[in-house]
N, C-alpha and C positions, 0 to 999 in steps of 0.2 A: 428430628424436629417436629414431624407430624404428630408423633405420640405426645410430645410435650404440649403442642397446641390443643390437642384433644383434652388433655387433663386440665389445662387452663380454662377451656370453655365449659367444662363440667362444673367448675366452681360456681357457686350460687352468686357470689358477689365479686366485684372488681375484675371480672373476666376480660372484658374488652380493654380495660386500662392496662392489665398485666400483659395481655397479648401484644398490644401495640408498643408498650414499653420494651418488651423483650425484643421485638422486631427492630425498633429504632436504635436500641443501645448495643445490640450485638453487631459483629463485624465479620464479613467474609474475608477470606485470604486469597481466593481465586474466584473466577467468574465475575459477576457484576458486583462492584464495590459501591458505586453511586449511580442512581437513576432518578433525576429530578425533572421537574417541569421545565420546558424549554429545550429538552433534548430533541434532536432531529429524529423523527419516526421513520425508521427504515431497517434494513437488514445489513449486518456487517459480514463481509467476506474475508477470510484469511486462511492461510496454510501455515501451520507451525513448521519451523525449519527442519525438525527431525521427524516429521510425521508424513505418512502417505495419504493422510486425510485432508480434505478441504472442507471447511465449515461455513455455513450460512446461519447466523444466529440473529435473534431479535434483541430488543433492548433489555430483555430480562435474562439474556444469556442462554436462552433455550434454543436448541437446534431446530431450525425449520427445514433444513436440508443438509445433506452431507454427500460428498463424492469420495470414492476410494480409488486410489491409483496403485500401481505396482512399484512406484519409485518415490523417493523423497523429492522435494521440490528443488528446482534449480534456476531461479528462485521465485519469479513473479507468477501471478495467477489472475485471470480475468474471466468474469461471467459475461458471455456474449448475449446479445439481445435475443438470439435464437433459443436460449436456455442451455446451450452447450458451454462447457468449461474449457477455456484455453489456458494451459499451464506449461511451464518449463519443468523438465524432470532431470534428475541427477543420474549420470552414467559414470561408472568408475573409469578414471583416466589417469594413470600414474605419471604421464608425461606433462599434463596440464592440470595442476591440482591446487591453484590458489583459491582463496575463499570466494564463494559465489559461483564457482564452476558448476554447470549443469550438464549439458551434452545432448539434450533432446527437447523437442517441443511436441506436445500432443493435444488433441481435442477429445474430451469425454462428453458423451451425451448426458442427459439429465439422470440417467440410471447408471452412470459410471462406466459405460461401455466405451472402449477406445475406438473412435471412428476415423482418426487420422493420427499419424505419428511420423516425425522426421528426426532422425538421429544425425547430429553433427558433432562427432566426437572421434578423433583419430589421434595418433601421436603428434600431429601437426596442427590440428584445429579443435576448437570446442565452442559451443554456445555457453554463455555465462550470464548470470544476473537477470536480465530483463528481456521481455518481448513486448510487442504492442500490436493489437488488432486494428488494421486499417479499415476505413469505411467500405472499401471495395472487396473485402473478404480476405485480402492478403495479410500476411503477418510480418512485421519488422522483427528481426532477431539480432540481438547484440552477441558478438562472438570475437574470438581471437584466432589469428593464424600465426605461424611461427616464421620469423626471420632468423636464419642461422648467423653465426658470428661474422662471416665474411659479408653477408648481405647487410647486416647492421652497420658494419664499418663503412661499407660503400655508401650507405645512406647518410653518413656523417657522424655516426656515433663515436665518441671517444672510446678507444679500446679499453682504457682503464675503468670504464663504466659498464663493462660487460662481465658479470661474474658468474653467469650460468651458461655461457656459451651460446646464448640465443636471446632474442628480444621478441616480445609479443606485439604483433600488429593488430590494433583494435579495428574491428570491421563491423559494418551493418549489412545484413543481407535481407532482401525482401523476398519472402517465400509465397508462392501461389499454391495453396493446397487444393488437391482434387479429392473431395470427400467420397466420391463414388469409387474411384480406382485406388485411392490411397497414395497416389503419386504426388511429387512435389517438384515445382519448377522455381529456380532462382531467377527472378525477373529484374532485379536491380541490386547494385552493390556500391558500397562506399568503404574506403580504406584510409586509415590515418597515415599510412606510409606514403600516400600520394600528396600529403599536405604538410611537409616537414621543412624546417629551415635549420641551418647550423652555421656557426662561425668558427669552428674548430680546425677544419682542414679544407683548404681551397682546392685541393685536388680531388675531392670527393663530391658526390651529388649534394644538392640542396644548399650549397654555400651562399651565404648572404648576410645582411645586417639584420639582426634579430628585431631591433626596435622599428625597423622600416617594414617589417613583414608581420604585422599583428594578425593577419589572416592565416598564418601558419603556426605550427607547433615546433618549438625548439627541442630537438631530439636529445639534447644534452642537459636540459634543465631538470634538476632532480628535486627541487623544492625543499632543500635541506633534509631530505629523507635519507637516513643512513642505509636503508635497504634499496635505494633508488637504482642501484646497479643490477637489481634482479630483473628477470625476464618480464615480470609483471610490473612495469614501471609507471603505467597510467591508471590502471584499475577503473575503467569505466564501469559504473554501477547502475545506470538507468538510461533508457531512451524513451521519449514520449513524443507525441505528434500533434501538430496543429493543422486541422483540415482546412481552416479558413486561409492560412498562409501557405500551406503545403511545405511546412518546415519541420525539422526534427531538432529536439533539444537533447543534449547529451551531458551527463555528469561524470567528471573525472575526480575520483576521491583523492588520488595521490597528487594531483596538480592543484587541488583546491579551486577548480574552475568548472564553469558550465560553458558549453558551446552550442551555437545554433547553426545548422547547415540547411541548404536547400534540398528539397526532395523532388522538385520538378525537373531535375536534370535527367538525362540519360546516364547509363552506367559510364560511358566514355566521358561525358561531361563531368560526372562526379569525380573522375580521376584527374581532372584538370582544374585550371583557374579561370575558366570562362564557360558560359552557357547557363541554361536554366532561366527561370523567371527573373532572378536578381543579378544575372550576368557574372557571377563569381564561381561558377562550377561547383566543386565540392569543398572549396576553401571556407573557412569560418566566416559567416555573416556577422557574428557577434560572439563575444566572450566576456565573462565577468567572474570576479571572485578573487583573482590574484594577478594584478597587473605586472608584478615582478617577473612572471613567467614569460613575458614578451618585452622585457627590459624597459618597463614603465613603472615608476614608483619604486617602492622597496617593500621589505617584509612587513613594515608597519601598515601598509595599505591593503593587506590581505583581509578579505571580508568573509570568505568561506573556509571551512575547516572540516575536510572529510565528508562533505555533504552528500545527501541522497535525494532521489525522487524530485528533481526539478521538473516542473511542468506548468503549462499555461492553465489559468483558472478559466473554466468554460463560460460561454456566453450566458447571460441571464443571472449570473452569480455576482455576489459582492466582489469587487476588484477584478471583474472579468477582463481577460486579455493580459493581465499581469502574470508574472512568474512567481510561484510559491515554491519554497525550498526547505527541506529539513536540513538545518545547518548543525551537523553533529557536534562540532565545537571542541575537538581535542586541542589542547595547548593553545588556546586563544591568546593568553598572556602569561607572564611569569610573575609570581608574587615576590614579596620581599625576601623569602628564603630560597629564591631561585627555583621554585617548584611550579609546574604548569598549573594554570587555572583552566579547568575543564567544565564546560556547561553547554547544553544544547539550546537552540532557539529555532523558531519558525520564522523565516524571513520572506517578505514579499517585495519584489523589485518591479519597476516599470521601465524597461529598456527604452531609452530615448530613440525616437524614430522620426525621420523626415517625411516618410509616407508609410502606408501600411506594409510592414514587413521589411522596410529598409532602415537599417540601424545606423545611428550617427556615430562616426568615429571622429573625435576632435583631437587633432595632432597637437593642439596647444594645451590640452588637458593632460595633466601628469599621468592620469590613468588611461587616457585614450578613450575608453568606453565608459559611459555613465550607467547608472547613477553613482554618485560618490558613496552612498550607503543605501540600505533598504529603507523603504518608506513606511513599513509596518513590520513589527516583529513581536514574537511572544517569547518570554522567558519566565521561569518560575518567579512569581511576584514576591515571595518571601525571601528566597535566596537562590540566585541563578544556578548554583551548584547542585540544588535539589532535583534538577531536571537535566539528566545527562545520559545519552546513549551513544557510546563511542562508535558503533557500527550499525548497519541495517537502518530501518526507520523510514518514516514518511509522514506527510501531512496533506489533508484534503479539505478544501473549502466546500461546504455543503450549501444547498440551495436556500436554506433559511438564514444564512449568514454565520452559522456555527462553523467550527473547524475541528475535524477529527484528526487526532495526532496518534501515531503509532511509535512508541518508544521501543524500538525493536529488540534491543539487547535484553530487556526485561520482560518482553512479551506483554507490555502494558499499553493499553489503548485508553485515551481519554478525549472527551469532547468538550470544547470550550464555546461559550456563547459570545456574542458581539462585545460583551463587557469583560471578556477573558475569564469569566467564572466557569469552573468545571461543573458540567451538568450530567456527565456520564463517565464512568470508569469501569474498565474491564481488565482482568488479568488472565492470560491464556493458561488453561489448565493442562494442555497436552505437551508434555515435556519429553526429553530424551530418556528420562527414567520412568516413563509411563504416565498415566492419567493421575493428576494430583488430587488428593482428597480435600474437601472443604475443611479448613482448620489447619492444614499443613502449610508450611512456608514454601512458596513457589521458588523454583530454581531450574536452570537448564531448559527454559521454555521460550527461546527467542522466536521472533516472527519477522520476516523480511519486510512485509508491508500489510496493512489492513485498509480496506476501502468500504464505504457505506453506500448502499443503493436504495433509492426510494421505493415505496410500495408499488408505484405504478411503472416501474422498470419493465420493459416488454418481456423480459425473460420469465417473469412471474405469471403471465397470463395463462390461465387454465391449469396452473400447477397447484398441487396440494402442499400448502405451507403450514399445516397444522403443527403447532409447537409440540415438541417432544421433550425429553429430559435434557438437562444441562450436560455439558461436556464433563465437568468435574463430578466425582463421586461424593456422596454425602449430601446433606440438605443445606440449601441456601438460607441465610438469615436476613437476606435483603428483601424488603417489601417491594413489589414490582407491579405496576399497572401494565397489563399486556395489551399491546395493539398489534394487529396484523394488517395485511393489505385491505384497503377500503374501509378500515374501521374509523378513520378520522371523521367520517360523517356522522358518527354516533357518539353517545356519551355514556359512560359506564353507569350513570345514575338511572338509566333505563332498565338496568338489571337489578332487581330488588326483591326481598331484602338480601343484603350481602354484608356480613354473614347471614346464613339462613339455617332454620332447623329442618324444614321439609320442602315447602313449595318455593320455587324461584320463579318470579314473574319477569317477562321481557316485554317492554313497550318500545317499539321503534316505528318510524313512519313508512315502513315497507312491509310487504307481506312476507311472513316467515315460512319458508319451505321445509326447513328441517332444523332440529336442535340435536346436538351431540355433546355428551359429557365424557371427558377423558380423565384418566389418572395422570399424575405428574410424570409418569413413565411413558405416556402416549397410548395407553391401552383404552380402547373405546368401551364405555360402561353402560351408557344409556343412549337411545336414539328415539326421538319423537318426530312426527311429521305434521306440518300444518297446525302447529299449536304455539301459543305464546306463553306457556308456562310448563314447568317440568317438575316432577316429584322426585326428590332426592332421598326419601325416607328409607329406601332399601340400602343406601350407602353408609358405610361407617363414617364417623366424624373425621374430617381432614380437609386437605387442599385438593381442588379439582380444577379442571379447565372446561368451560362451556364454549362451544363453537356454534355460531348462529349463521344459517344460510338463508339468503334471500334470492331473488331471481337472478341477480347478476353480481353478487358480492358475498363475502363472508367476513366475519370478524370473531375474535376470541377474547375471553376475559377470565382471569382467575377468580374462583369463588371459594368460599369457605363454608363448610357445613359443620355445625356444632350442636 
């Protein structure tokens, strides 16, 4: 692409016209597909499902940082304010092997050194899917332990619904890492086995009326799932935390439900039906998505379909305090040919509360818990079936009102503005078949979740975030205006002329300490100090990156020499 640009710019006439026509009319197959005004300026963090790498990219798809682990993800990843990376890792476990199983949690420093690791993987237990960093430095971990057949039957499971000789007990463990010694203490636990109800066998535990126990989970409800008799009958796939309420929200893919529980309990209280701030112990404070699961309504009242990443929208954001959900949408309805209608949506609900954190259960309401439906959702505006990710995925409300959406099955991220217009699109180039080249058709490139972080996120303070090459091989055809941290206070019109033949001038309202020019591969080519202009005459024609340093900030911009 660079050679073609050079040739175009050597033409005496129509050079600019041809260059921008080429840029605007060509199309990427991976990396950045769309980057328009109105996009949230930040860095996107993600780990491809089959990669040991975690990437932090800018809106141009350029790597500003990368972590390298020794294991594939298992599955979520978080950048801590300290600059350390908290991630779940995959450990081989033939006894617990359903999709999403990980087995360990680790913290890497900025340079990918492992500074803490906790393995939770035996024939009887395993971490899976999600973790969450708490404000006190502890880590919530989603996991399963194993009930043998006798234990499952004693809990009230119908023996005909046990086809693997065991049943997985979903659990949440709170880990207290010691980064100095590397040790780990489990300081809190919650188990679904302590919050069950069944109406199958009055001689067994947990017997009761399902409809009268909305705070408990029916151990025999399979949600019309033909594989519901498998050990993995619930498939919890995310846990998130609300520090204002001290509550945890959980997503169960196979139940088509989300649950909220109290975290202020002791471990003993978490195993009971009393105690904690809300007086209900570890029982459900709220549930939503499939009222049939607790003998309310019927299958037509189902609102969630294999959902992922249910979480509270943070304070200060549009729709703060409400719950946003990636509703994967398998088999929402049946068409006239008796075939499933599959499409995904992003749903936002506002759980009715009588006071902060106290949810309303209305016994006169057919669904028990409200709302009847989501108050906001996004589907593909042309045809809902054009947006569908059967597994993985997530959505994140951003501080400017935009929403970042990760269509995980396809490794496809896109950002919509408040008008639901797409302002940014990106396709993950790191696949199970290796790095995808620009121009090739992407495949086998799923991503569990992607999140976007603002430039002023504390982890970035003092870090070198100089843009380097993109993940994909080959040259991008996407025009991109590059912004990095602190660059929002500047305007690219202060860098002129661009394109330039030799001299590039920089005019900003701060004293320039240093200018650096990089190749698109991240190689530093020129360095000037205390100047507001730089001479590019010694460089070949092509695309470059200039980074401008002031006393307390830096920013970068793509430039073209012709």
